[in-house]
PDBQT receptor file of N, H, CA, C and O in Angstrom, charges set to zero:
ATOM      1  N   MET A   1      10.321  27.849  -9.263  1.00  0.00    +0.000 N 
ATOM      2  CA  MET A   1       9.272  26.870  -9.013  1.00  0.00    +0.000 C 
ATOM      3  C   MET A   1       9.739  26.173  -8.917  1.00  0.00    +0.000 C 
ATOM      4  O   MET A   1       9.679  25.862  -7.727  1.00  0.00    +0.000 OA
ATOM      5  N   ALA A   2      10.563  25.248  -9.654  1.00  0.00    +0.000 N 
ATOM      6  H   ALA A   2      10.612  25.501 -10.621  1.00  0.00    +0.000 HD
ATOM      7  CA  ALA A   2      11.576  23.623  -9.341  1.00  0.00    +0.000 C 
ATOM      8  C   ALA A   2      12.301  24.070  -8.566  1.00  0.00    +0.000 C 
ATOM      9  O   ALA A   2      13.354  24.539  -8.999  1.00  0.00    +0.000 OA
ATOM     10  N   LYS A   3      12.038  24.106  -7.136  1.00  0.00    +0.000 N 
ATOM     11  H   LYS A   3      11.183  23.726  -6.783  1.00  0.00    +0.000 HD
ATOM     12  CA  LYS A   3      12.439  24.327  -5.827  1.00  0.00    +0.000 C 
ATOM     13  C   LYS A   3      12.093  23.976  -4.592  1.00  0.00    +0.000 C 
ATOM     14  O   LYS A   3      11.129  24.477  -4.012  1.00  0.00    +0.000 OA
ATOM     15  N   CYS A   4      12.880  23.050  -4.072  1.00  0.00    +0.000 N 
ATOM     16  H   CYS A   4      13.663  22.643  -4.543  1.00  0.00    +0.000 HD
ATOM     17  CA  CYS A   4      12.208  22.614  -2.743  1.00  0.00    +0.000 C 
ATOM     18  C   CYS A   4      12.337  24.043  -2.168  1.00  0.00    +0.000 C 
ATOM     19  O   CYS A   4      13.338  24.748  -2.293  1.00  0.00    +0.000 OA
ATOM     20  N   GLU A   5      10.807  24.499  -1.297  1.00  0.00    +0.000 N 
ATOM     21  H   GLU A   5       9.994  23.927  -1.195  1.00  0.00    +0.000 HD
ATOM     22  CA  GLU A   5      10.970  25.471  -0.602  1.00  0.00    +0.000 C 
ATOM     23  C   GLU A   5      11.551  25.402   1.139  1.00  0.00    +0.000 C 
ATOM     24  O   GLU A   5      11.612  26.296   1.983  1.00  0.00    +0.000 OA
ATOM     25  N   ALA A   6      11.834  24.283   1.190  1.00  0.00    +0.000 N 
ATOM     26  H   ALA A   6      11.784  23.557   0.504  1.00  0.00    +0.000 HD
ATOM     27  CA  ALA A   6      12.468  24.132   2.659  1.00  0.00    +0.000 C 
ATOM     28  C   ALA A   6      13.831  23.123   2.931  1.00  0.00    +0.000 C 
ATOM     29  O   ALA A   6      14.282  22.557   3.926  1.00  0.00    +0.000 OA
ATOM     30  N   CYS A   7      14.165  23.202   1.727  1.00  0.00    +0.000 N 
ATOM     31  H   CYS A   7      13.799  23.662   0.919  1.00  0.00    +0.000 HD
ATOM     32  CA  CYS A   7      15.935  22.034   1.837  1.00  0.00    +0.000 C 
ATOM     33  C   CYS A   7      16.376  22.770   1.015  1.00  0.00    +0.000 C 
ATOM     34  O   CYS A   7      17.408  23.330   1.384  1.00  0.00    +0.000 OA
ATOM     35  N   GLY A   8      15.748  23.229  -0.790  1.00  0.00    +0.000 N 
ATOM     36  H   GLY A   8      14.910  22.774  -1.090  1.00  0.00    +0.000 HD
ATOM     37  CA  GLY A   8      16.589  23.936  -1.944  1.00  0.00    +0.000 C 
ATOM     38  C   GLY A   8      16.737  23.293  -2.800  1.00  0.00    +0.000 C 
ATOM     39  O   GLY A   8      17.260  23.701  -3.836  1.00  0.00    +0.000 OA
ATOM     40  N   LYS A   9      16.183  21.685  -2.572  1.00  0.00    +0.000 N 
ATOM     41  H   LYS A   9      15.758  21.353  -1.730  1.00  0.00    +0.000 HD
ATOM     42  CA  LYS A   9      16.483  21.126  -4.154  1.00  0.00    +0.000 C 
ATOM     43  C   LYS A   9      15.954  21.025  -5.406  1.00  0.00    +0.000 C 
ATOM     44  O   LYS A   9      14.766  20.749  -5.576  1.00  0.00    +0.000 OA
ATOM     45  N   SER A  10      16.711  21.218  -6.292  1.00  0.00    +0.000 N 
ATOM     46  H   SER A  10      17.676  21.441  -6.155  1.00  0.00    +0.000 HD
ATOM     47  CA  SER A  10      16.098  22.075  -7.594  1.00  0.00    +0.000 C 
ATOM     48  C   SER A  10      17.189  20.828  -8.656  1.00  0.00    +0.000 C 
ATOM     49  O   SER A  10      18.254  20.334  -8.288  1.00  0.00    +0.000 OA
ATOM     50  N   THR A  11      16.527  20.609  -9.906  1.00  0.00    +0.000 N 
ATOM     51  H   THR A  11      15.661  21.010 -10.205  1.00  0.00    +0.000 HD
ATOM     52  CA  THR A  11      17.240  19.583 -11.076  1.00  0.00    +0.000 C 
ATOM     53  C   THR A  11      18.567  20.173 -10.520  1.00  0.00    +0.000 C 
ATOM     54  O   THR A  11      18.944  21.150  -9.871  1.00  0.00    +0.000 OA
ATOM     55  N   VAL A  12      19.224  18.743 -11.290  1.00  0.00    +0.000 N 
ATOM     56  H   VAL A  12      18.919  17.950 -11.817  1.00  0.00    +0.000 HD
ATOM     57  CA  VAL A  12      20.174  18.619 -11.349  1.00  0.00    +0.000 C 
ATOM     58  C   VAL A  12      20.886  17.434 -12.795  1.00  0.00    +0.000 C 
ATOM     59  O   VAL A  12      20.521  16.260 -12.727  1.00  0.00    +0.000 OA
ATOM     60  N   PHE A  13      21.755  17.801 -13.874  1.00  0.00    +0.000 N 
ATOM     61  H   PHE A  13      22.052  18.755 -13.929  1.00  0.00    +0.000 HD
ATOM     62  CA  PHE A  13      22.143  17.807 -14.332  1.00  0.00    +0.000 C 
ATOM     63  C   PHE A  13      23.244  16.263 -14.471  1.00  0.00    +0.000 C 
ATOM     64  O   PHE A  13      24.296  16.186 -13.837  1.00  0.00    +0.000 OA
ATOM     65  N   GLY A  14      22.793  15.249 -15.315  1.00  0.00    +0.000 N 
ATOM     66  H   GLY A  14      21.938  15.311 -15.830  1.00  0.00    +0.000 HD
ATOM     67  CA  GLY A  14      23.713  14.674 -15.575  1.00  0.00    +0.000 C 
ATOM     68  C   GLY A  14      24.069  13.654 -16.992  1.00  0.00    +0.000 C 
ATOM     69  O   GLY A  14      24.670  13.952 -18.024  1.00  0.00    +0.000 OA
ATOM     70  N   HIS A  15      23.624  12.743 -16.697  1.00  0.00    +0.000 N 
ATOM     71  H   HIS A  15      23.136  12.501 -15.859  1.00  0.00    +0.000 HD
ATOM     72  CA  HIS A  15      24.507  12.000 -18.532  1.00  0.00    +0.000 C 
ATOM     73  C   HIS A  15      23.027  10.505 -17.965  1.00  0.00    +0.000 C 
ATOM     74  O   HIS A  15      22.469  10.022 -16.980  1.00  0.00    +0.000 OA
ATOM     75  N   ASN A  16      23.108  10.410 -19.687  1.00  0.00    +0.000 N 
ATOM     76  H   ASN A  16      23.562  10.802 -20.487  1.00  0.00    +0.000 HD
ATOM     77  CA  ASN A  16      22.574   8.714 -19.174  1.00  0.00    +0.000 C 
ATOM     78  C   ASN A  16      23.823   8.053 -19.803  1.00  0.00    +0.000 C 
ATOM     79  O   ASN A  16      24.752   8.498 -20.477  1.00  0.00    +0.000 OA
ATOM     80  N   ARG A  17      23.463   6.675 -19.276  1.00  0.00    +0.000 N 
ATOM     81  H   ARG A  17      22.708   6.313 -18.728  1.00  0.00    +0.000 HD
ATOM     82  CA  ARG A  17      24.892   6.181 -20.319  1.00  0.00    +0.000 C 
ATOM     83  C   ARG A  17      24.526   4.859 -20.358  1.00  0.00    +0.000 C 
ATOM     84  O   ARG A  17      24.043   4.087 -19.529  1.00  0.00    +0.000 OA
ATOM     85  N   SER A  18      25.082   4.711 -22.252  1.00  0.00    +0.000 N 
ATOM     86  H   SER A  18      25.474   5.337 -22.925  1.00  0.00    +0.000 HD
ATOM     87  CA  SER A  18      24.359   3.220 -22.670  1.00  0.00    +0.000 C 
ATOM     88  C   SER A  18      25.398   2.147 -22.453  1.00  0.00    +0.000 C 
ATOM     89  O   SER A  18      26.427   2.443 -21.845  1.00  0.00    +0.000 OA
ATOM     90  N   PHE A  19      25.187   0.813 -22.946  1.00  0.00    +0.000 N 
ATOM     91  H   PHE A  19      24.352   0.573 -23.440  1.00  0.00    +0.000 HD
ATOM     92  CA  PHE A  19      26.239  -0.148 -23.016  1.00  0.00    +0.000 C 
ATOM     93  C   PHE A  19      27.620   0.232 -23.070  1.00  0.00    +0.000 C 
ATOM     94  O   PHE A  19      28.565   0.031 -22.307  1.00  0.00    +0.000 OA
ATOM     95  N   SER A  20      27.454   1.064 -24.590  1.00  0.00    +0.000 N 
ATOM     96  H   SER A  20      26.686   1.227 -25.211  1.00  0.00    +0.000 HD
ATOM     97  CA  SER A  20      28.466   1.652 -25.231  1.00  0.00    +0.000 C 
ATOM     98  C   SER A  20      29.476   2.624 -24.434  1.00  0.00    +0.000 C 
ATOM     99  O   SER A  20      30.673   2.825 -24.638  1.00  0.00    +0.000 OA
ATOM    100  N   GLN A  21      28.446   3.266 -23.275  1.00  0.00    +0.000 N 
ATOM    101  H   GLN A  21      27.473   3.103 -23.110  1.00  0.00    +0.000 HD
ATOM    102  CA  GLN A  21      29.442   4.583 -22.548  1.00  0.00    +0.000 C 
ATOM    103  C   GLN A  21      28.946   5.526 -23.223  1.00  0.00    +0.000 C 
ATOM    104  O   GLN A  21      29.152   6.554 -22.577  1.00  0.00    +0.000 OA
ATOM    105  N   ARG A  22      28.367   5.776 -24.232  1.00  0.00    +0.000 N 
ATOM    106  H   ARG A  22      28.200   4.941 -24.756  1.00  0.00    +0.000 HD
ATOM    107  CA  ARG A  22      28.583   6.735 -24.171  1.00  0.00    +0.000 C 
ATOM    108  C   ARG A  22      27.549   7.443 -23.831  1.00  0.00    +0.000 C 
ATOM    109  O   ARG A  22      26.409   7.076 -23.547  1.00  0.00    +0.000 OA
ATOM    110  N   ALA A  23      28.215   8.938 -23.893  1.00  0.00    +0.000 N 
ATOM    111  H   ALA A  23      29.141   9.236 -24.123  1.00  0.00    +0.000 HD
ATOM    112  CA  ALA A  23      27.194  10.394 -22.660  1.00  0.00    +0.000 C 
ATOM    113  C   ALA A  23      26.453  10.917 -23.532  1.00  0.00    +0.000 C 
ATOM    114  O   ALA A  23      26.703  11.187 -24.706  1.00  0.00    +0.000 OA
ATOM    115  N   THR A  24      25.485  11.062 -22.907  1.00  0.00    +0.000 N 
ATOM    116  H   THR A  24      25.282  10.843 -21.953  1.00  0.00    +0.000 HD
ATOM    117  CA  THR A  24      24.188  11.948 -23.704  1.00  0.00    +0.000 C 
ATOM    118  C   THR A  24      23.416  13.086 -22.088  1.00  0.00    +0.000 C 
ATOM    119  O   THR A  24      23.812  12.825 -20.952  1.00  0.00    +0.000 OA
ATOM    120  N   ASN A  25      22.723  13.843 -22.247  1.00  0.00    +0.000 N 
ATOM    121  H   ASN A  25      22.402  14.056 -23.170  1.00  0.00    +0.000 HD
ATOM    122  CA  ASN A  25      22.287  15.136 -20.996  1.00  0.00    +0.000 C 
ATOM    123  C   ASN A  25      21.684  14.561 -20.449  1.00  0.00    +0.000 C 
ATOM    124  O   ASN A  25      21.456  13.701 -21.299  1.00  0.00    +0.000 OA
ATOM    125  N   ARG A  26      21.193  14.288 -19.686  1.00  0.00    +0.000 N 
ATOM    126  H   ARG A  26      21.378  14.987 -18.995  1.00  0.00    +0.000 HD
ATOM    127  CA  ARG A  26      19.965  14.367 -19.197  1.00  0.00    +0.000 C 
ATOM    128  C   ARG A  26      19.541  15.040 -17.642  1.00  0.00    +0.000 C 
ATOM    129  O   ARG A  26      20.309  15.702 -16.945  1.00  0.00    +0.000 OA
ATOM    130  N   THR A  27      18.565  14.797 -17.409  1.00  0.00    +0.000 N 
ATOM    131  H   THR A  27      17.940  14.259 -17.975  1.00  0.00    +0.000 HD
ATOM    132  CA  THR A  27      18.193  15.724 -15.657  1.00  0.00    +0.000 C 
ATOM    133  C   THR A  27      17.627  15.061 -15.115  1.00  0.00    +0.000 C 
ATOM    134  O   THR A  27      16.982  14.236 -15.761  1.00  0.00    +0.000 OA
ATOM    135  N   PHE A  28      17.535  15.038 -13.429  1.00  0.00    +0.000 N 
ATOM    136  H   PHE A  28      18.060  15.708 -12.903  1.00  0.00    +0.000 HD
ATOM    137  CA  PHE A  28      17.552  14.263 -12.042  1.00  0.00    +0.000 C 
ATOM    138  C   PHE A  28      16.501  15.632 -12.015  1.00  0.00    +0.000 C 
ATOM    139  O   PHE A  28      17.030  16.738 -12.126  1.00  0.00    +0.000 OA
ATOM    140  N   ARG A  29      15.180  15.550 -11.884  1.00  0.00    +0.000 N 
ATOM    141  H   ARG A  29      14.750  14.651 -11.794  1.00  0.00    +0.000 HD
ATOM    142  CA  ARG A  29      14.098  16.667 -11.488  1.00  0.00    +0.000 C 
ATOM    143  C   ARG A  29      14.169  16.003  -9.717  1.00  0.00    +0.000 C 
ATOM    144  O   ARG A  29      14.986  15.192  -9.281  1.00  0.00    +0.000 OA
ATOM    145  N   PRO A  30      13.310  16.506  -9.154  1.00  0.00    +0.000 N 
ATOM    146  CA  PRO A  30      13.184  15.951  -7.587  1.00  0.00    +0.000 C 
ATOM    147  C   PRO A  30      11.594  16.071  -7.964  1.00  0.00    +0.000 C 
ATOM    148  O   PRO A  30      10.975  16.521  -8.928  1.00  0.00    +0.000 OA
ATOM    149  N   ASN A  31      11.182  15.342  -6.525  1.00  0.00    +0.000 N 
ATOM    150  H   ASN A  31      11.685  14.976  -5.741  1.00  0.00    +0.000 HD
ATOM    151  CA  ASN A  31       9.890  14.836  -6.380  1.00  0.00    +0.000 C 
ATOM    152  C   ASN A  31       9.005  15.720  -5.682  1.00  0.00    +0.000 C 
ATOM    153  O   ASN A  31       8.362  15.400  -4.683  1.00  0.00    +0.000 OA
ATOM    154  N   LEU A  32       8.986  17.461  -6.545  1.00  0.00    +0.000 N 
ATOM    155  H   LEU A  32       9.509  17.721  -7.357  1.00  0.00    +0.000 HD
ATOM    156  CA  LEU A  32       7.862  18.116  -5.519  1.00  0.00    +0.000 C 
ATOM    157  C   LEU A  32       6.632  18.132  -6.130  1.00  0.00    +0.000 C 
ATOM    158  O   LEU A  32       6.409  18.059  -7.339  1.00  0.00    +0.000 OA
ATOM    159  N   GLN A  33       5.401  18.290  -4.717  1.00  0.00    +0.000 N 
ATOM    160  H   GLN A  33       5.582  18.350  -3.736  1.00  0.00    +0.000 HD
ATOM    161  CA  GLN A  33       4.484  18.374  -4.883  1.00  0.00    +0.000 C 
ATOM    162  C   GLN A  33       3.918  19.068  -3.652  1.00  0.00    +0.000 C 
ATOM    163  O   GLN A  33       4.091  18.895  -2.445  1.00  0.00    +0.000 OA
ATOM    164  N   ARG A  34       3.254  19.832  -4.299  1.00  0.00    +0.000 N 
ATOM    165  H   ARG A  34       3.113  19.973  -5.279  1.00  0.00    +0.000 HD
ATOM    166  CA  ARG A  34       2.102  21.099  -3.655  1.00  0.00    +0.000 C 
ATOM    167  C   ARG A  34       1.814  20.905  -2.302  1.00  0.00    +0.000 C 
ATOM    168  O   ARG A  34       1.015  19.977  -2.173  1.00  0.00    +0.000 OA
ATOM    169  N   VAL A  35       2.187  21.471  -1.117  1.00  0.00    +0.000 N 
ATOM    170  H   VAL A  35       2.836  22.225  -1.222  1.00  0.00    +0.000 HD
ATOM    171  CA  VAL A  35       1.338  20.725   0.227  1.00  0.00    +0.000 C 
ATOM    172  C   VAL A  35       0.360  21.624   1.137  1.00  0.00    +0.000 C 
ATOM    173  O   VAL A  35       0.818  22.766   1.169  1.00  0.00    +0.000 OA
ATOM    174  N   MET A  36      -0.692  21.527   1.803  1.00  0.00    +0.000 N 
ATOM    175  H   MET A  36      -1.064  20.599   1.777  1.00  0.00    +0.000 HD
ATOM    176  CA  MET A  36      -1.260  23.004   3.136  1.00  0.00    +0.000 C 
ATOM    177  C   MET A  36      -0.574  22.267   3.911  1.00  0.00    +0.000 C 
ATOM    178  O   MET A  36      -0.519  21.067   4.181  1.00  0.00    +0.000 OA
ATOM    179  N   VAL A  37       0.195  23.668   4.375  1.00  0.00    +0.000 N 
ATOM    180  H   VAL A  37       0.151  24.643   4.156  1.00  0.00    +0.000 HD
ATOM    181  CA  VAL A  37       1.083  22.936   5.717  1.00  0.00    +0.000 C 
ATOM    182  C   VAL A  37       0.698  24.733   6.891  1.00  0.00    +0.000 C 
ATOM    183  O   VAL A  37       0.679  25.916   6.550  1.00  0.00    +0.000 OA
ATOM    184  N   PHE A  38       0.494  24.140   8.077  1.00  0.00    +0.000 N 
ATOM    185  H   PHE A  38       0.509  23.179   8.354  1.00  0.00    +0.000 HD
ATOM    186  CA  PHE A  38       0.154  25.183   9.134  1.00  0.00    +0.000 C 
ATOM    187  C   PHE A  38       1.850  25.825   9.360  1.00  0.00    +0.000 C 
ATOM    188  O   PHE A  38       3.004  25.437   9.540  1.00  0.00    +0.000 OA
ATOM    189  N   GLU A  39       1.403  26.506   9.272  1.00  0.00    +0.000 N 
ATOM    190  H   GLU A  39       0.466  26.822   9.126  1.00  0.00    +0.000 HD
ATOM    191  CA  GLU A  39       3.028  27.616   9.828  1.00  0.00    +0.000 C 
ATOM    192  C   GLU A  39       2.726  28.528  11.112  1.00  0.00    +0.000 C 
ATOM    193  O   GLU A  39       1.968  27.808  11.761  1.00  0.00    +0.000 OA
ATOM    194  N   ASN A  40       2.805  29.065  11.440  1.00  0.00    +0.000 N 
ATOM    195  H   ASN A  40       3.421  29.651  10.913  1.00  0.00    +0.000 HD
ATOM    196  CA  ASN A  40       2.837  29.727  12.635  1.00  0.00    +0.000 C 
ATOM    197  C   ASN A  40       0.821  30.313  13.244  1.00  0.00    +0.000 C 
ATOM    198  O   ASN A  40       0.242  31.303  13.691  1.00  0.00    +0.000 OA
ATOM    199  N   GLY A  41       0.480  28.683  12.774  1.00  0.00    +0.000 N 
ATOM    200  H   GLY A  41       0.950  27.878  12.411  1.00  0.00    +0.000 HD
ATOM    201  CA  GLY A  41      -1.134  28.381  12.953  1.00  0.00    +0.000 C 
ATOM    202  C   GLY A  41      -1.869  28.637  12.234  1.00  0.00    +0.000 C 
ATOM    203  O   GLY A  41      -3.028  28.747  12.634  1.00  0.00    +0.000 OA
ATOM    204  N   ARG A  42      -1.548  28.871  10.743  1.00  0.00    +0.000 N 
ATOM    205  H   ARG A  42      -0.606  28.782  10.419  1.00  0.00    +0.000 HD
ATOM    206  CA  ARG A  42      -1.810  29.747   9.261  1.00  0.00    +0.000 C 
ATOM    207  C   ARG A  42      -1.643  28.634   8.619  1.00  0.00    +0.000 C 
ATOM    208  O   ARG A  42      -0.611  27.996   8.825  1.00  0.00    +0.000 OA
ATOM    209  N   LYS A  43      -2.270  28.327   8.030  1.00  0.00    +0.000 N 
ATOM    210  H   LYS A  43      -3.109  28.846   7.863  1.00  0.00    +0.000 HD
ATOM    211  CA  LYS A  43      -2.532  27.633   6.588  1.00  0.00    +0.000 C 
ATOM    212  C   LYS A  43      -1.409  28.349   5.592  1.00  0.00    +0.000 C 
ATOM    213  O   LYS A  43      -1.228  29.564   5.508  1.00  0.00    +0.000 OA
ATOM    214  N   VAL A  44      -0.727  27.365   4.891  1.00  0.00    +0.000 N 
ATOM    215  H   VAL A  44      -0.874  26.378   4.959  1.00  0.00    +0.000 HD
ATOM    216  CA  VAL A  44       0.249  27.685   4.361  1.00  0.00    +0.000 C 
ATOM    217  C   VAL A  44       0.637  26.359   2.839  1.00  0.00    +0.000 C 
ATOM    218  O   VAL A  44       1.018  25.189   2.837  1.00  0.00    +0.000 OA
ATOM    219  N   HIS A  45       0.273  27.379   1.718  1.00  0.00    +0.000 N 
ATOM    220  H   HIS A  45      -0.037  28.330   1.719  1.00  0.00    +0.000 HD
ATOM    221  CA  HIS A  45       0.655  26.832   0.316  1.00  0.00    +0.000 C 
ATOM    222  C   HIS A  45       2.136  26.282   0.216  1.00  0.00    +0.000 C 
ATOM    223  O   HIS A  45       2.934  27.215   0.126  1.00  0.00    +0.000 OA
ATOM    224  N   LYS A  46       2.775  24.940   0.207  1.00  0.00    +0.000 N 
ATOM    225  H   LYS A  46       2.126  24.183   0.280  1.00  0.00    +0.000 HD
ATOM    226  CA  LYS A  46       4.462  25.451  -0.455  1.00  0.00    +0.000 C 
ATOM    227  C   LYS A  46       4.166  24.382  -1.533  1.00  0.00    +0.000 C 
ATOM    228  O   LYS A  46       3.100  23.987  -2.005  1.00  0.00    +0.000 OA
ATOM    229  N   VAL A  47       5.824  23.942  -1.841  1.00  0.00    +0.000 N 
ATOM    230  H   VAL A  47       6.690  24.263  -1.458  1.00  0.00    +0.000 HD
ATOM    231  CA  VAL A  47       6.328  23.089  -3.054  1.00  0.00    +0.000 C 
ATOM    232  C   VAL A  47       7.309  22.907  -2.701  1.00  0.00    +0.000 C 
ATOM    233  O   VAL A  47       8.353  23.557  -2.766  1.00  0.00    +0.000 OA
ATOM    234  N   LEU A  48       6.750  20.901  -1.797  1.00  0.00    +0.000 N 
ATOM    235  H   LEU A  48       5.902  20.373  -1.744  1.00  0.00    +0.000 HD
ATOM    236  CA  LEU A  48       8.347  20.561  -0.805  1.00  0.00    +0.000 C 
ATOM    237  C   LEU A  48       8.478  19.404  -1.581  1.00  0.00    +0.000 C 
ATOM    238  O   LEU A  48       7.636  19.018  -2.391  1.00  0.00    +0.000 OA
ATOM    239  N   CYS A  49       9.118  19.072  -1.429  1.00  0.00    +0.000 N 
ATOM    240  H   CYS A  49       9.802  19.386  -0.771  1.00  0.00    +0.000 HD
ATOM    241  CA  CYS A  49       9.844  17.278  -2.019  1.00  0.00    +0.000 C 
ATOM    242  C   CYS A  49       9.330  16.358  -0.787  1.00  0.00    +0.000 C 
ATOM    243  O   CYS A  49       8.924  16.453   0.371  1.00  0.00    +0.000 OA
ATOM    244  N   ALA A  50       9.597  15.465  -1.736  1.00  0.00    +0.000 N 
ATOM    245  H   ALA A  50       9.927  15.388  -2.677  1.00  0.00    +0.000 HD
ATOM    246  CA  ALA A  50       9.124  14.347  -0.980  1.00  0.00    +0.000 C 
ATOM    247  C   ALA A  50       9.581  13.945  -0.291  1.00  0.00    +0.000 C 
ATOM    248  O   ALA A  50       9.063  12.839  -0.138  1.00  0.00    +0.000 OA
ATOM    249  N   LYS A  51      10.877  14.172   0.846  1.00  0.00    +0.000 N 
ATOM    250  H   LYS A  51      11.298  15.070   0.722  1.00  0.00    +0.000 HD
ATOM    251  CA  LYS A  51      11.361  13.655   1.540  1.00  0.00    +0.000 C 
ATOM    252  C   LYS A  51      10.724  14.793   2.625  1.00  0.00    +0.000 C 
ATOM    253  O   LYS A  51      10.015  14.463   3.576  1.00  0.00    +0.000 OA
ATOM    254  N   CYS A  52      11.082  16.115   2.330  1.00  0.00    +0.000 N 
ATOM    255  H   CYS A  52      11.658  16.383   1.557  1.00  0.00    +0.000 HD
ATOM    256  CA  CYS A  52      10.735  16.891   2.886  1.00  0.00    +0.000 C 
ATOM    257  C   CYS A  52       9.522  17.030   4.320  1.00  0.00    +0.000 C 
ATOM    258  O   CYS A  52       9.378  17.307   5.510  1.00  0.00    +0.000 OA
ATOM    259  N   ILE A  53       8.785  16.523   2.878  1.00  0.00    +0.000 N 
ATOM    260  H   ILE A  53       8.902  16.298   1.911  1.00  0.00    +0.000 HD
ATOM    261  CA  ILE A  53       7.143  15.614   3.387  1.00  0.00    +0.000 C 
ATOM    262  C   ILE A  53       6.623  14.576   4.034  1.00  0.00    +0.000 C 
ATOM    263  O   ILE A  53       5.448  14.225   4.145  1.00  0.00    +0.000 OA
ATOM    264  N   ARG A  54       8.168  13.853   4.691  1.00  0.00    +0.000 N 
ATOM    265  H   ARG A  54       9.122  14.138   4.601  1.00  0.00    +0.000 HD
ATOM    266  CA  ARG A  54       7.966  12.726   5.039  1.00  0.00    +0.000 C 
ATOM    267  C   ARG A  54       8.194  13.314   6.717  1.00  0.00    +0.000 C 
ATOM    268  O   ARG A  54       7.437  13.319   7.687  1.00  0.00    +0.000 OA
ATOM    269  N   THR A  55       9.739  13.830   6.499  1.00  0.00    +0.000 N 
ATOM    270  H   THR A  55      10.354  13.825   5.711  1.00  0.00    +0.000 HD
ATOM    271  CA  THR A  55      10.376  14.774   7.588  1.00  0.00    +0.000 C 
ATOM    272  C   THR A  55       8.779  14.940   8.126  1.00  0.00    +0.000 C 
ATOM    273  O   THR A  55       8.080  14.133   8.738  1.00  0.00    +0.000 OA
ATOM    274  N   LEU A  56       8.485  16.289   7.660  1.00  0.00    +0.000 N 
ATOM    275  H   LEU A  56       9.053  16.945   7.163  1.00  0.00    +0.000 HD
ATOM    276  CA  LEU A  56       7.420  16.550   8.651  1.00  0.00    +0.000 C 
ATOM    277  C   LEU A  56       5.912  16.021   9.039  1.00  0.00    +0.000 C 
ATOM    278  O   LEU A  56       5.085  16.240   9.924  1.00  0.00    +0.000 OA
ATOM    279  N   ALA A  57       5.994  15.453   8.227  1.00  0.00    +0.000 N 
ATOM    280  H   ALA A  57       6.665  15.275   7.507  1.00  0.00    +0.000 HD
ATOM    281  CA  ALA A  57       4.576  14.232   8.607  1.00  0.00    +0.000 C 
ATOM    282  C   ALA A  57       5.232  13.555  10.475  1.00  0.00    +0.000 C 
ATOM    283  O   ALA A  57       4.592  13.474  11.524  1.00  0.00    +0.000 OA
ATOM    284  N   LYS A  58       7.329  13.040  10.054  1.00  0.00    +0.000 N 
ATOM    285  H   LYS A  58       7.848  13.106   9.202  1.00  0.00    +0.000 HD
ATOM    286  CA  LYS A  58       7.201  12.702  11.317  1.00  0.00    +0.000 C 
ATOM    287  C   LYS A  58       7.380  13.517  12.897  1.00  0.00    +0.000 C 
ATOM    288  O   LYS A  58       7.142  13.269  14.079  1.00  0.00    +0.000 OA
ATOM    289  N   SER A  59       7.973  14.661  12.045  1.00  0.00    +0.000 N 
ATOM    290  H   SER A  59       8.167  14.862  11.085  1.00  0.00    +0.000 HD
ATOM    291  CA  SER A  59       7.722  15.589  13.754  1.00  0.00    +0.000 C 
ATOM    292  C   SER A  59       6.088  16.234  14.125  1.00  0.00    +0.000 C 
ATOM    293  O   SER A  59       5.959  17.334  14.663  1.00  0.00    +0.000 OA
ATOM    294  N   ALA A  60       5.067  15.481  13.798  1.00  0.00    +0.000 N 
ATOM    295  H   ALA A  60       5.172  14.588  13.361  1.00  0.00    +0.000 HD
ATOM    296  CA  ALA A  60       3.963  15.617  13.849  1.00  0.00    +0.000 C 
ATOM    297  C   ALA A  60       3.703  14.634  14.572  1.00  0.00    +0.000 C 
ATOM    298  O   ALA A  60       2.540  14.395  14.895  1.00  0.00    +0.000 OA
TER     299      ALA A  60
């Protein structure tokens, strides 16, 4: 579920870096939101990232 249905953006792993440069694990999560979208003349619920929602709004 934690994946954008349009672009495929999902959770990415990396490191927190403290002042001493000690690396601890962390996750970067996409800003996913459930939205209603018109697709082929029908209303469909989709899970999209904020960037894809903005792109859809620009084209409409």
